[in-house]
N, C-alpha and C positions, 0 to 999 in steps of 0.2 A: 394255285387256289387263292382266291381273293381273301384277304383278311376279313373275318367276320366281326361285327360289333353290334351292340344293341343301340338303336337310335330311336328316340321318341320325337316324332315330328307332328306338330299340329297342322293338319291338312287344310281343313276348312270348317267354317261354322255356317250352317244354314241360317238365313236371315228370317227370324221369326220374333214375335214379341216375347219378352222375358217373362216367364211365369214362376209359379211357386216351385220349390224344390221337392214338395211332397208328391208321392205317386198315387195316393188314394184320396178321394175327395168326397165330402158328405153330400148326400141328396136329402134335402129337407122334405119331410112329409111321408116317408115310408112308414107304413102302419104295421108291418110284420115285425116279429120280435128279432129275427136275424135275417140277413140277406147278403148277397154278393152278386157283383156283375163282373164277368170275366170275358176277355177277348179270346175267340176260338183258336186262332192260328198260333199265338204266342203264349197264351195262358196268363197274360197280364191281368191283374185285378184292378179294376177301374173304380169300384166302390165296394165297401164292406161295412157291415154292421154285425158285431159279434160273430164274425165269420168262422171262428175256430171253436165255438161253443158246442159241445156234444149234446145232441138231442135225439129223441125218437123221430124217425123220418117217414113212417107209414109207407105208402105204396110207391113213392119215388124210388124205393128199393128196387123196383122192377126194371129200372134202367139197367142195372148191373145184371139182373137175371136174364134180360133179353140179349144183351151183348155177349154174355157167356154162352148162351144157347146158340146164337148165330155163329160164333167162332168155333164151337165144338160139335155141332150137330148138322145133319142133313135135313134141310127144310122140307123136303118131299117125303121124309119118312113118316110112317103112321105111328102114332103114340096111343097105346091102349089106355082107356080111362078106367081107373080103379076106384074102389070104395073110399080109400083114403083121400082121393082127389075131390070127389063130389061132396065130402063132408067138411071141407074147409069153410070156415065161417066168413061172414062179410060179403064183399062184392064178388059176384060170380058170373060165369058165362052160362051156368046151368047145364054143364056137360052131363052126359048120361053114362052111368057105369056100364062097362062092357062094350061101349062104342069106341070108335077110334077117330082121331083127328090128326091131320098132318102137323108136324112141328111148326111149320111156317104159319099156319092158321092159328095155332095156339099162341104164337108170339104176337100176332095181330090182336087177338083177344086180350092178351096180357097188357099190351100197351094202350089200346084204344078204350077198353072197358074195364081194365084193371082186375081181371078175373083171378081171384085167389085159387080157384080150382085149377086154372091154367098154369099158375105159378108152380103149384105142387106137382102137376103132371109133367111139366117141363123139367123141373129139378130132378124128379125121380128118373126120367128118361135119360137125361144127360149124365146123371150120376150113376148109371148102370144099375138102377133099381134102388139106390140108396140116396135119400135127400141129403143126409149129412155129408156125403161125398161132394155133392154139388155145393153145399154151403162152404166147404173147405176151398173149393174153387173160387167162390166169391171173395173170401178173405185173401186168397193168393192174388187174385186180380186187383183187389183194392190196394194191396201193398205194391204191386207192379205199377199201378197208375200214380202212386204217390199220395193215396188217401191215408194219411198218417193217424188220423183221429177217428177211425171207423172200425166197427165190429159188427159182423153179421152172424145171425143165428138161424135165419129162415129166408126163403126166397121170395116172400110176399110182402113183408112189412108189417104183418100182424104182430101185436105186442101183448097179447093176453097171457101167454105162457112162455114164449121166447121173445126176443126183441132184437132190433137192429138200431145201433147208435151211429150217428155220423154228424157232419157239420155242413154248413152252407157251402164252404169252400170245397170240402171233399166231394160233395155231390155235384158241384160245378165241374170238378175234375173228371168225375164219372161221365157226365153228359158230354163234356168235351172229347173224351176218349171215344165214347160210343158214336159220336157224330163223325168220326173219321171213317166209319164203316158205311158204305153206300146202302147196304140192305137195311141197317138200322134207320138211316135217314128216310128211306122210302116208307118203311112201316110206320114210323112215328109221325110222319107228315100226313098220312092218309086220313081223310075225314070220315070215310065210310068203307067198311069191308064186309063182304059176304063170303060165307064159308059153308061147305057141305061136309057132314061127317061121313064116315065109311058106311053107316047104316042109312044115309040119306036125309038126316035131319039138317035143315037149313038154318043158319045163324046169320044175323045182320047186326053189326056192331058199329055204332057211331062214336066218334072220338069225343071223350069227355072234356078234353082240354079246350076251353072256349077260345083262347087266343089263337090256337092252331086251327080251330074249326070256324074261322071267319071273323072273329072279333078284332084281331090286330093283323093288318095286312103284311107285316114283316115276319110274323111267327112261322117257323118251319118245323118245329119239333117240340116235344115236351111231355111231361108226365105229372099227373095230379096225385094227391095222397090225402088221406084223412083217417085218423083213429081218435078215440077219446083222449088218449095220452099224448099223441103227437100233435093233435089239432090239424089245421090245414097246412099241407106242404105242397110246394109247387116248383117245378123246373121248366124252363122255356128256353129254346134257342130262337134267335131272330136274325135275319139277314137283310141288309140294306146296301146294295151296291157291292163294294169290295170289303165291307165290314160284316163280320158275323160274331154275335155276342151270345153269352149264356147267362141267364138270370136264375137265381135260386132264392126262395124264401122259406123260412121255417116258422112255425106257429104264426100262420098267416092271419092278417087282418083283412084289409081290402087288397088281397094279393094280386088279383088281376090288374088293378090299376098300379100297384107297386111295380109290377114287371114292365108295364108300358112306360111308366115314368123313368125307370132305370134305363130301358132301351133308348128312349128319346134323349136322355142325358148322354148316353154313349155315342149315339149317332150324330148328335149335334156338336160334340166337343172333342171327338177323336177322329183320326184318319189314318189310313195306310199310306206310307210314303216311300218311294224308291230312293235309296241313298247311294247305291253304286250301280254302275253299268259294267258289262263285260268289256274288258280291254285295258288300255293303258291308264294308270293312275295319273290324274291331272293335278295341277296346283301344288306340286311338290317343289320345294326350293332345290334347284338343280345342283347347287354347290354342295348341299348336304347329301344328296344322293351320290354324287361323285366321291365325296369323302367316305361314304360307306362302301364304295366299290361298284356302284351300279349307275348306269345312265338311264335305264328305263325299267319300270316295274309294271306288272299286270295282275289283275284278278280275273278269275274264270267264271264268275257267277254274278248274277244280279242279286241285290239284297233289298228287301222291302221291310220296313219296320213300322210298328204301331205306335202312334204318337198322339198326345193331346195337342190341340191346335196351337197352343202357345209354348210348346216345349222346344228347347234347344237341342240340336244334334251336332256332335263333333266327331271327327275321325282322327285316329292316330295310327301311324305306321310304326310297327315294332319289328325291327330286323333281328333275325335269330342269331344266336351264337353257336348253334348246333350245325357243324359242318356236314353231318350225315343226313340232315333233313332235306326232303325234296323241295319243299317250299322254302323261300328265303326269309320268310317272316309272316306276320299277320297284320291285317288291317282291323283295328278296333273301332266299333261303333258305340258311342256313348250318348246317353240321353240324360240330361241334367247331371253330367259327370259320373253317371253310373254305367258300367259296361253291360251292354245287352246283347251284342253279337260280335263274333270274330270271323274273319275270312282269311284263308291262306293267300299269300302274295308270292308271285313267281317272277323270276328274272326272265328277260326276253328269250335267252337261249333255251329255257325250259319249255317253250312253246314249240311243239313239233311242226317242222316246216312241211308244207303241202297238205296239212290237216285242215279240217273245217275251222279249227281255231285260227290258223294262219289266214285262211280266206276271209274270215270275219274281221280279223285285225286289219287286213289290207283295206277292207271297206271302211272301217272305223277311222283309221289314222292315216290312210293313204300311203302305205309303205310302197 
């Protein structure tokens, strides 16, 4: 067995302009009281303004309601509409007591038209007849997602007798989580949805979210909200090439333009960049490798990181002292000297001969 030791080796620095060491940058002119811009894949915050301040959030609550329903229900199931559903105040689909709607159609109505009656019917159905059971699921899901500053008491966002408190950052985390579900993506992107109840009543719902419904070409999902206490709240996802971003504003001013401004800032100043390839690590000082007991080392996956255009990237190899570990160490990816990713590193003998790995390596390095 070769003697193991820990070796820190500076592999390479990508050639870019040297920028600030700060990770979050101000955007001048945002009118909303609080806001955040987050990258979908990594969760990196690109802009924030009082992002952790707890506030009423109104109907953007329904992002969490929708994803919990999608994950826990059968979208083709019929949901009976009860008296307690149709008597919810505020925005409504105008469902009929005694009629039935499929769970999937109710979720469309929830997201596109923000029906509080739909929110209550969904929560009661998924909660096994008990809305409080569904609300408990909301709080469990929020904790799972990492929404540390959020409390939910109802599935709609109404705040007359109960209330939901969250933050711009937490709601970005909720949207980011929900957007990993293709059903949620499809529903929240729809500009128009038609549904028919079990008794034959026809509903047509147009998406209230103006950016998603044609005002901003990159918008792909979102949810609006408003109550007297919360004022305007807004969540939007947008995609431009290989970048997908989430914007949230609370106590909105000119929030439509705030979201466009944040997205344009993100798309113009950040990019996704591949920093490793599958195969042999290059640019290592061979004498250091040999001193560590290896002639050749490999990684088994590509890695793409999210960067501001002027940020520095460095890579360090850290060889393990654990003789029982399968990988011989890790490759650390650092941005502005902050660790953001790690990859396992393997010795050549750990690559199975005759496998597709070996065939790929044969092509890459001409063995």
